[in-house]
Every structure is written in C-alpha cells, then in structure tokens.
C-alpha positions in Angstrom: -20.5 -14.3 -3.5 -19.5 -11.2 -1.6 -17.9 -13.4 1.1 -15.8 -15.2 -1.6 -14.8 -11.9 -3.2 -13.4 -10.6 0.0 -10.4 -12.9 -0.6 -9.6 -11.3 -4.0 -10.0 -7.8 -2.6 -7.5 -8.6 0.2 -5.0 -10.1 -2.2 -5.0 -7.0 -4.4 -5.1 -4.3 -1.6 -2.6 -5.9 0.7 0.6 -5.3 -1.4 -0.2 -1.6 -1.5 -0.7 -1.4 2.2 2.4 -3.5 2.8 4.7 -1.9 0.3 5.4 -5.3 -1.3 5.3 -4.6 -5.0 8.7 -2.9 -4.9 10.1 -6.0 -3.3 8.6 -8.2 -6.1 10.3 -6.0 -8.7 13.8 -6.1 -7.3 16.8 -7.9 -9.0 17.3 -10.3 -6.1 13.7 -11.3 -5.7 13.2 -15.0 -4.9 11.6 -17.0 -7.7 8.6 -17.9 -5.5 7.9 -14.2 -4.8 7.9 -13.4 -8.5 5.6 -16.3 -9.1 3.1 -15.2 -6.4 3.2 -11.6 -7.8 2.5 -13.0 -11.3 -0.4 -15.2 -10.0 -2.0 -12.3 -8.0 -2.0 -10.2 -11.2 -3.3 -12.9 -13.4 -6.0 -14.4 -11.1 -7.1 -11.5 -8.8 -6.3 -8.0 -10.0 -9.4 -6.2 -11.4 -11.4 -9.5 -11.3 -12.9 -9.0 -7.9 -13.6 -5.3 -7.8 -15.7 -6.0 -11.0 -17.6 -8.7 -9.1 -18.3 -6.3 -6.2 -19.4 -3.6 -8.7 -21.7 -6.1 -10.4 -23.3 -7.0 -7.1 -23.6 -3.3 -6.3 -25.6 -2.8 -9.4 -27.6 -6.0 -8.8 -28.6 -4.8 -5.3 -29.9 -1.5 -6.7 -33.1 -3.4 -7.6 -33.5 -4.6 -4.0 -32.9 -1.0 -2.7 -35.7 0.2 -5.0 -38.0 -2.5 -3.7 -37.1 -1.8 -0.1 -37.8 1.9 -0.5 -41.2 1.2 -2.1 -42.0 -1.3 0.6 -41.1 1.3 3.3 -43.1 4.0 1.6 -40.1 6.4 1.3 -38.8 8.3 -1.8 -36.1 6.1 -3.3 -34.1 9.2 -4.6 -33.7 10.6 -1.2 -32.7 7.3 0.4 -30.3 6.5 -2.4 -28.7 9.9 -2.1 -28.2 9.5 1.6 -26.7 6.1 1.1 -24.2 7.4 -1.4 -23.3 10.2 0.9 -22.7 7.7 3.7 -20.5 5.6 1.4 -18.5 8.6 0.3 -17.9 9.7 3.9 -16.8 6.2 4.9 -14.6 6.0 1.9 -13.0 9.4 2.7 -12.2 8.3 6.2 -10.9 5.0 4.9 -8.6 6.6 2.3 -7.2 9.2 4.8 -6.7 6.9 7.8 -6.1 3.4 6.3 -5.9 2.8 2.6 -5.4 5.4 -0.1 -6.7 3.0 -2.8 -10.2 3.2 -1.3 -13.0 2.4 -3.7 -16.1 3.4 -1.7 -15.9 7.1 -2.9 -15.8 5.9 -6.5 -18.8 3.7 -5.8 -20.6 6.7 -4.4 -20.0 8.8 -7.5 -20.8 6.0 -9.9 -23.9 5.2 -7.9 -25.2 8.6 -8.8 -24.7 7.8 -12.5 -26.3 4.4 -12.0 -29.4 6.2 -10.7 -29.4 8.5 -13.7 -29.4 5.5 -16.0 -31.9 3.4 -14.1 -34.7 3.9 -16.6 -32.8 2.1 -19.4 -34.1 -1.3 -20.3 -31.8 -4.3 -19.6 -30.7 -4.5 -23.2 -29.7 -0.9 -23.3 -27.9 -1.2 -20.0 -25.9 -4.1 -21.4 -25.1 -2.2 -24.6 -24.0 0.8 -22.7 -21.7 -1.4 -20.5 -20.2 -3.0 -23.6 -19.5 0.4 -25.2 -17.8 1.7 -22.0 -15.5 -1.4 -21.9 -14.5 -1.1 -25.6 -13.9 2.6 -25.3 -11.7 2.2 -22.2 -9.7 -0.6 -23.9 -9.2 1.7 -26.9 -7.8 4.4 -24.7 -5.3 1.9 -23.2 -4.4 0.7 -26.7 -3.7 4.3 -27.8 -1.6 5.0 -24.7 0.2 1.7 -25.2 1.1 2.5 -28.8 2.4 5.9 -27.7 4.5 4.5 -24.9 6.0 1.9 -27.3 7.5 4.8 -29.3 9.0 6.6 -26.3 12.7 6.2 -25.8 12.5 6.4 -22.0 9.5 4.1 -21.6 11.4 1.6 -19.5 11.2 3.0 -16.0 12.7 1.7 -12.8 11.6 2.4 -9.2 13.4 5.2 -7.5 15.2 3.7 -4.5 15.2 7.1 -2.8 11.5 7.6 -3.3 10.8 4.1 -1.9 13.0 4.8 1.1 11.0 8.1 1.8 7.7 6.3 1.4 8.7 3.5 3.7 9.9 6.0 6.4 6.6 7.8 6.2 4.5 4.7 6.6 6.7 3.5 9.5 6.4 6.9 11.3 3.7 8.1 13.6 0.0 8.5 13.0 0.4 12.0 11.5 3.1 10.7 9.1 0.9 7.8 8.0 -2.1 10.1 7.4 0.1 12.5 5.4 1.5 9.6 3.3 -2.0 8.3 2.6 -3.2 11.8 1.4 -0.2 12.1 -0.9 -0.8 8.5 -2.2 -4.5 9.2 -2.8 -3.6 12.1 -5.1 -2.0 9.5 -7.4 -4.8 6.9 -6.8 -7.4 9.5 -7.8 -6.1 9.4 -11.4 -6.5 5.7 -11.5 -10.1 6.0 -10.1 -11.0 8.3 -12.9 -9.4 6.1 -15.5 -11.0 2.9 -14.4 -14.3 4.4 -13.5 -15.9 3.3 -16.8 -14.9 -0.2 -16.1 -16.6 -0.2 -12.7 -19.7 1.6 -14.2 -20.0 -1.1 -16.9 -20.0 -3.8 -14.2 -22.7 -1.9 -12.2 -24.8 -1.5 -15.3 -24.5 -5.2 -16.1 -25.5 -6.0 -12.5 -28.5 -3.7 -12.8 -29.6 -5.5 -16.0 -29.0 -8.8 -14.3 -31.1 -7.7 -11.3 -33.9 -6.5 -13.6 -34.0 -9.9 -15.3 -33.4 -11.9 -12.1 -30.3 -13.7 -13.4 -29.4 -14.9 -9.9 -32.9 -15.9 -8.9 -33.3 -19.6 -8.0 -35.3 -20.4 -11.2 -32.6 -19.0 -13.4 -29.8 -20.7 -11.4 -31.5 -24.0 -11.7 -32.4 -23.8 -15.4 -29.2 -22.1 -16.5 -26.7 -25.0 -16.6 -26.0 -24.5 -20.4 -25.3 -20.8 -19.7 -23.1 -21.7 -16.8 -21.1 -24.1 -19.0 -20.6 -21.4 -21.7 -19.5 -18.9 -19.1 -17.0 -21.3 -17.6 -15.7 -22.2 -21.0 -15.3 -18.5 -21.8 -13.5 -17.9 -18.6 -11.1 -20.7 -19.4 -10.5 -19.8 -23.0 -10.7 -16.0 -22.8 -10.5 -14.8 -19.2 -7.6 -16.9 -18.1 -5.3 -16.3 -21.1 -6.2 -12.6 -20.8 -5.1 -12.6 -17.2 -1.9 -14.5 -18.0 -1.1 -12.0 -20.8 -1.8 -9.0 -18.5 0.5 -10.5 -15.9 3.3 -10.9 -18.5 2.9 -7.3 -19.5 2.7 -6.0 -16.0 5.5 -8.0 -14.3 8.5 -7.4 -16.5 8.2 -10.4 -18.9 7.5 -8.1 -21.9 9.0 -4.9 -20.3 7.4 -1.7 -19.1 6.6 -0.6 -22.6 3.8 -3.2 -22.9 2.2 -2.3 -19.6 -0.7 -0.3 -21.1 -1.3 -2.8 -23.8 -1.6 -5.4 -21.1 -4.2 -3.2 -19.3 -6.2 -3.0 -22.6 -6.3 -6.8 -22.6 -7.3 -6.9 -19.0 -10.1 -4.4 -19.5 -11.6 -6.7 -22.2 -11.0 -10.1 -20.6 -11.3 -9.4 -16.8 -15.2 -9.2 -17.0 -15.2 -12.7 -18.6 -12.9 -14.0 -15.8 -15.1 -12.4 -13.1 -18.2 -14.0 -14.6 -16.5 -17.4 -14.6 -15.6 -17.0 -11.0 -19.2 -16.2 -10.1 -20.4 -19.1 -12.2 -18.0 -21.5 -10.7 -19.2 -20.5 -7.2 -22.8 -20.9 -8.1 -22.1 -24.3 -9.6 -20.4 -25.4 -6.3 -23.4 -24.1 -4.3 -25.6 -26.5 -6.3 -23.2 -29.4 -5.6 -22.9 -31.8 -2.7 -21.0 -29.3 -0.5 -23.1 -26.4 -1.4 -24.8 -25.9 2.0 -21.5 -26.0 3.8 -19.9 -23.5 1.4 -22.9 -21.2 1.7 -22.8 -21.5 5.5 -19.1 -20.5 5.5 -19.3 -17.6 3.1 -22.8 -16.0 3.6 -22.3 -14.5 7.1 -19.2 -12.6 6.0 -21.0 -11.7 2.8 -23.8 -10.0 4.8 -21.2 -7.7 6.5 -18.9 -7.2 3.6 -18.4 -3.4 4.2 -17.3 -4.0 7.7 -14.9 -6.8 6.7 -13.5 -4.6 3.9 -12.6 -1.9 6.4 -11.4 -4.5 8.9 -9.0 -5.9 6.4 -7.5 -2.4 5.9 -7.3 -1.9 9.7 -5.5 -5.1 10.3 -3.0 -4.6 7.5 -2.4 -1.0 8.5 -1.7 -2.2 12.1 0.8 -4.7 10.8 2.6 -2.6 8.2 2.3 1.1 9.2 3.2 3.2 12.2 -0.2 2.5 13.7 1.3 -0.7 15.0 4.1 -3.0 14.0 5.5 -0.8 11.2 6.6 -3.6 8.9 6.1 -1.6 5.7 8.3 -2.9 2.9 9.7 -5.8 4.8 7.4 -8.7 3.8 7.6 -10.5 0.5 4.6 -11.4 -1.8 4.6 -15.1 -0.7 4.3 -14.4 3.0 1.8 -11.6 2.4 -0.4 -13.9 0.2 -0.4 -16.5 3.0 -1.3 -13.8 5.5 -4.2 -12.6 3.4 -5.5 -16.1 3.1 -5.2 -16.5 6.9 -7.0 -13.2 7.5 -9.8 -14.1 5.1 -10.4 -17.5 6.7 -10.3 -15.9 10.2 -13.0 -13.4 9.0 -15.1 -16.2 7.7 -14.8 -18.2 11.0 -15.6 -15.2 13.2 -18.6 -14.2 11.0 -20.0 -17.7 11.2 -19.6 -18.1 14.9 -23.0 -17.9 16.7 -21.7 -15.6 19.4 -20.8 -12.8 17.0 -23.2 -13.5 14.1 -25.0 -10.3 13.1 -27.3 -9.3 10.4 -25.4 -6.0 10.1 -21.8 -5.2 10.9 -20.8 -1.9 12.5 -20.2 -0.2 9.1 -23.5 -1.5 7.7 -25.3 -0.3 10.8 -23.7 3.2 10.5 -24.6 3.3 6.8 -28.2 2.4 7.6 -28.5 5.2 10.1 -27.1 7.7 7.6 -29.5 6.3 5.0 -32.4 6.5 7.3 -33.1 2.7 7.6 -34.1 0.9 10.7 -31.4 0.4 13.3 -29.6 -2.9 13.2 -30.6 -5.5 15.8 -28.3 -8.1 17.0 -29.5 -11.7 16.5 -29.3 -13.5 19.9 -27.4 -16.8 19.9 -29.7 -19.8 20.2 -29.8 -21.2 23.8 -29.7 -24.8 24.7 -32.3 -26.2 27.0 -31.0 -26.9 30.5 -31.0 -30.5 31.5 
C-alpha cells in the first residue's frame, strides 16, 4: 500500500518543486495542461498523505509490539524515532522540499502517543470530530472570503520571476528559497494537522482491531463493496468539486469552500483507494502486484526523499535548473516514469534491501538493530 501511495505523493509534491502550478493558471495554458492540473487535484491531492498517515497510525501497534519483544521501554524508543523523523524532515525541508511532512508526522506522533490509551471506538470518534471541526473552519473562512471585494487574486508575475530566479540559482540561493517557502508552508502544516491526526487515529484504531489482518481481508468483502461504493458516490464527486473550486472553475472566492468539501470527502476517497488495492491483491494478478509494490513499500522513507532529490536536481540550481519551464502534462508523465523506475529498482535482486538508507539511519537513531543487506540468491554453477 505504501509503494502504491508513493505515486500520489510524487504527483502532488512535484508541481511545487517544479514551479508548475503558476504555468497551469496562466491565460495561455494548453487545454491538456489544465486537464492534468484538474485531475491531479481531484484524484491525488490530500488523498495519499491521508493514506500514509493512516499507515503511520496502523504501524504504531507494530512499534509497540516490537518494543515489548525487544524488552525496551516503548516511550523512549518512540521518542527517539520521532526525533529522528523530525531531524530528517528538517534537512529535507531546508535542502530539498519546503513542503516536507516528516516534521509534522513527528509532532503528531507525540499526540498519537498521548492518545494511545483510548479504545478503538473513542479513537474513531475523536478522528471524526477533528475532521468535522476542520471542515467547519474552512466553511467559516470560505463564507468570509465570499464577502470580500478583493477575494479574486492573481499570481504576481514579479514574485514568480523572483522565485524562479532563486530556485535556478546556486545552492545557497535554493536553500534560502526553501527556508522562505517553508515559512508559508508551516501555516498549512498547522491548519491541516488535525486532518493528518484524524487519519493517524483511524489507523491506530484499525491496528488495534486488525482491520488489515488476513482474516479481516478475506471476510470483509461486503465492507469492501461498501467502501468502494462510498468512494465512487462520495469521494470522487468531492474530489471533482474540490478541483472545480481550486482550479478557477468557480473562481478564487470558492477555494476555501472547496477545501471544506475536500476535508470531508478525501478520507472516503483514500479508503476507496486502499480497498481497491486490497481487492486487486486478492485477484488473479495479486501476487504480481504485491511483488511490484512491496519492495518499494518497505523503503518508503528513502524513496520519498529520493523523489525530492531527483526533482530538485532537475528543477533547481542543484542540477538542470528547469524550475518553472515544464508544464503539468510533462511533469505528470515524468512522475509516473520516476515512480515506475523506483519500483523496478526496488524489486531488482541486486539492490533489494530490507531497509533503505533513510530507514537504516532512522533505526540507528531509534536504537534498533543495524540494517543488514539481503544477499542476492546465487545460482548453482553447472
């Protein structure tokens, strides 16, 4: 599931690293670029970070069990893990991608620990309340914006030019631009924190009840059908409406109302994505799909950072400095190529590892056993 979600994360992060959204909003934008921008918003934005947050909460149960099995205090191990995530995220935000989410995970992971004693029903109720309250905030802001005379804003060409020049400059210029951009991204991290925490709490409740255990997956076909139906009837229309509000169809005045819709419907869409993947894994091609996705899913942290490194090399002064020159359609094709390349490299026997470089570093910070490379199987001579 993590290996699959890497595609959605790349699709959403890449336009920020490439400076593509401003091209998609221009008056001479090609129809196919507007369509791709609309599709990315409707099908990918917010859906996949919720999926990762759900899995983060689900894995909390495994972290507890591993600490008990190793005979170490879970609180200390969890705190060191969150510290490692925060430090990796800080380096990621400063050097590569100002929209980093690892630092947010680290902070919310502390709240997840504080709420761990709640029973699954209370965890789900808390998650629901967080989602509803955040949607209410967006509705209130949206109504306020509708009454403003200058709500329709346009991108400042001079500001875009300065930002493009900064990202096409040297290493120091790129780092300075990332720090400046993170100051703006920090507000978004605070605003959407309840959404992520709700997904983590849902994941923790699911882990406590073993929703992804084989027995539940086998016996849960009626539940899977209901989730897929909800995704089709609620999640997909919600994504479409969000895209219409966020990409100029209804105008900038409706942006925050579209975000309110997204907050309410994106979790349903994320659940439908996960359910569809689980259904495919039970089908005829399930083993092949699992073999393609699982190796990358085991090293998701490394692949997340690798995506940013590759995109930063292509679009900033670290390498080719193509910031602001590639449209949404080309970028989406590039993201798909990058993701498939990551899957292929992860699955290749010569590079297959149980832990990637970032996972190995995080384990050392946490105090786990050092990662050991799995040797490739040898063929018998003769």
